[in-house]
Each structure stands twice: as structure tokens, then as C-alpha cells.
Backbone as a ProteinNet text record, in pm:
[ID]
protein_1_A
[PRIMARY]
MLQIFVVISIAVIAAIVLLLFLMGRFHRRNTITPIAGLAFSFVISGILFGDDRILGYSLLAIGVMLAVVDIYDRSRST
[TERTIARY]
67.4	6.1	64.5	178	303.2	344.1	423.7	435.2	318.2	231.7	159.2	101.3	129.6	116.8	242.4	417.7	471.2	468	452.1	461.7	303	236.9	83.8	187.8	239.1	290.9	391.3	473.1	630.8	548.7	407.6	352.4	283.2	194.2	202.7	307.7	401.5	525.2	576.2	545.7	611.8	475.6	401	291.4	326.9	337.5	315.3	436.9	590.3	689.8	661.2	579.3	530.9	500.3	354.2	259.3	363.9	426.4	503.6	598.2	660.3	756.4	702.2	565	480.3	471.5	417.3	338.1	507.6	576.7	674.2	741.4	709.2	754.2	637.8	499.5	428.1	450	480.8	454.1	603.3	591.9	699.6	793.4	908	950.7	990.8	972.7	998.6	1104.4	1204.5	1357.1	1231.8	1349.2	1350.2	1462.6	1412.3	1510.5	1602.1	1688.4	1758.7	1668.2	1620.9	1538.8	1417.1	1341.6	1233.5	1279.1	1399.4	1444.2	1519.5	1530.6	1537.3	1398.5	1369.1	1219.3	1127.3	1155.5	1117.5	1160.3	1334.8	1371.3	1361.7	1308.8	1254.7	1107.8	1030.1	951.1	911.4	988.4	1011.6	1052.5	1199.2	1241	1142.6	1082.4	931.6	875.5	820	703.7	755.2	906.3	1003.4	1047.7	1035.4	1067.4	990.1	849.2	729.7	700.6	815.9	755.5	797.6	893.1	892.7	822.1	794.5	650.6	719.3	800.3	859.6	927.3	995.2	1135.6	1034.9	989.8	843.5	789.6	744.2	673.1	782.4	878.6	972.3	1028.3	1062.1	1068.4	1039	858.4	763.7	779	785.7	708.9	815.1	945.9	1112.3	1055.9	1015.9	950	882.9	796.2	700	742.1	839.5	848.2	943.1	997.5	1125.8	1037.1	936.8	859.1	812.1	730.9	682	771.2	937.4	990	1015.3	1051.7	1048.4	945	873.7	668.3	717	710.9	782.3	905	950.3	1104.3	1062.3	994.8	989.9	894.2	807.3	657.9	679.4	821.1	885.7	939.3	1034.9	1109.9	1061.9	919.5	899.7	800.3
-98	-14.6	167.9	133.7	249.9	276.7	152	150.5	250.6	228	259.6	414.6	434.7	597.4	677.4	626.1	664.2	690.5	574.2	599.5	722.5	766.7	829	978.6	983.4	1119	1155.9	1033.9	1102.1	1110.1	1082.7	1079.8	1221.3	1259.8	1410.1	1491	1468.4	1576.7	1580.4	1468.5	1507.5	1588.1	1548.1	1644.4	1743.8	1774.8	1924.9	2004.4	1917.1	1984.1	2013.8	1891.7	1938.8	1992.5	2073.9	2180.7	2299.9	2250.2	2450.6	2463.7	2370.2	2328.9	2427.8	2354.5	2412.3	2585.3	2599	2722.1	2848.7	2745.2	2872.8	2930.6	2817.3	2898.1	2997.8	3047.5	3128.1	3253.6	3230.5	3320.9	3420.6	3482.5	3560.9	3454.1	3426.6	3328.5	3350.9	3251.1	3323.6	3162	3231.9	3128.3	3103.4	2966.5	2859.6	2911.2	2967.6	2988.2	2930.3	2911.8	2772.1	2761.2	2852	2810.7	2673.3	2792.1	2656.1	2546.9	2522.4	2381.6	2317.6	2359.6	2318.9	2220.3	2309.5	2295.1	2155.8	2167.2	2059.9	1986	1978.2	1826.7	1763.3	1839.8	1832.6	1747.6	1792.9	1728.6	1599.4	1602.6	1464.2	1320.1	1409.1	1292.7	1253.6	1352.9	1328.2	1210.3	1209.8	1160.3	1014	1026.6	886.2	807	908.8	793.9	802.7	788.6	775.2	656	607.1	470.6	479.1	542.2	615.2	728.7	704.2	849.9	972.1	950.4	1039.7	1139.3	1055.8	1099.8	1131.7	1073.1	1125.5	1233.6	1277.9	1411	1541.4	1496.3	1597.1	1685.3	1634.6	1605.4	1749.5	1665.5	1745.1	1876.2	1911	2014.8	2108	2005.4	2078.2	2185.5	2108.1	2174	2253.4	2247.2	2337.3	2466.6	2486.7	2566	2669.9	2596.7	2711.5	2697.1	2671.6	2726.1	2866.7	2824.9	2954.1	3033.5	3006.6	3122.3	3190.9	3181.1	3163.1	3265.1	3209	3284	3429	3419.4	3554	3650.5	3584.3	3678.7	3700.6	3592.9	3676	3796.4	3784.5	3913.9	4044.4	4025.9	4137	4201	4150.1	4201.7	4222.7	4217	4322.9	4391.7
-13.1	6	-33	110.4	73.5	-90.6	-134.3	-269.6	-326	-380.5	-386.9	-382.2	-284.9	-233.3	-306.1	-288.5	-302.1	-497.3	-547.1	-671.6	-749.8	-661.8	-708.7	-661.3	-570.3	-489.6	-620.2	-648.3	-767.1	-892.6	-915.4	-1045.4	-1079.3	-957.7	-970.4	-911.4	-834.7	-862.3	-998.9	-1085	-1273	-1341.6	-1292.4	-1335	-1333.9	-1203.6	-1142.5	-1234.9	-1226.8	-1314.2	-1446.7	-1513.1	-1667.4	-1656.7	-1635.8	-1615.9	-1638.1	-1509.1	-1495.9	-1602.6	-1598.6	-1744.8	-1905.6	-1954.7	-2017.8	-2012.5	-1896.4	-1861.4	-1882	-1820.6	-1840.1	-1983.4	-2074.1	-2199.1	-2228.3	-2164.8	-2211.2	-2122	-1994.2	-1854.9	-1828.4	-1749.1	-1720.4	-1636	-1631.7	-1572.4	-1436	-1321.9	-1178.7	-1150.3	-1076.5	-1054	-918.9	-922.4	-732.4	-662	-565.5	-472.8	-403.2	-390.6	-312	-142	-86.2	62	-35.2	-155.1	-127.3	-215.3	-281.2	-321	-242.6	-91.6	3	71.7	65.5	122.4	56.9	-59.6	-136.2	-108	-126.4	-140.6	43.3	128	266.1	272.1	186.1	157	54	-20.6	-100.5	0.4	67.1	174.6	268.4	325.6	424.7	383.9	238.3	185.3	152	153	97.1	219.3	324.9	484.8	581.7	495.7	581.9	683.6	637.2	689.4	856.4	912.5	1040.3	1014.8	1120.3	1129	1167.3	1278.5	1341	1267.8	1179.5	1112.6	947.9	929.6	792.1	801.2	938	1001.8	1028.2	1077	1123	960.4	875.3	726.9	664.6	628	648.9	680.8	828.8	902.6	883.3	846	839.1	685.9	562.9	474.9	452.6	521.3	538.1	576	715.5	737.2	700	612.5	481.7	367.8	339.4	247.5	282.3	411.9	497.2	477.7	535.2	518.4	401.2	260	136.8	124	132.4	61.4	137	293.7	356.1	293	281.1	199.6	79.2	2.5	-122.9	-176.4	-12	-32.5	25.1	51.7	128.8	39.4	-56	-139.4	-320.3	-288.2	-408.5	-370.8
[MASK]
++++++++++++++++++++++++++++++++++++++++++++++++++++++++++++++++++++++++++++++

């Protein structure tokens, strides 16, 4: 059951990346910040290490907190 969840998660992420890539050709280019990339990697790690609940949830929480910090930082700079 967990393997199905991981495969579905990876498929959804791949679809989002594909949509962003296709939309990027027609819209203004938004660059990903290093903090956002780090947050994304923590969220993916949290999904992959979901067997150990403490580790998985901790990694997800760190990723979400970094994403919030990045959103706040980008909103102040514009």
C-alpha cells in the first residue's frame, strides 16, 4: 500500500513539473530560490521516509516551515 502512495506522489509531482515547464514558455519566468529548493527536498524526503512516522513528519514539517519562510521573504522583497 505504501509503495502505491509513493508512486502516486511521484507521478503527481512529475505532472506538476511538466505543467510548470509548459506554462513557463508562455509566462514570465519565476526562478526557484535556494530555500524553496531545500524545502522541496525536505518534503520529498518526508514522503520517502514515511515508514518511520517521527522522521517522515519531522522532515515534512521542516519543509513546510522553510517554504513559509521563503514565501515571507519573497513577499517582502517585492
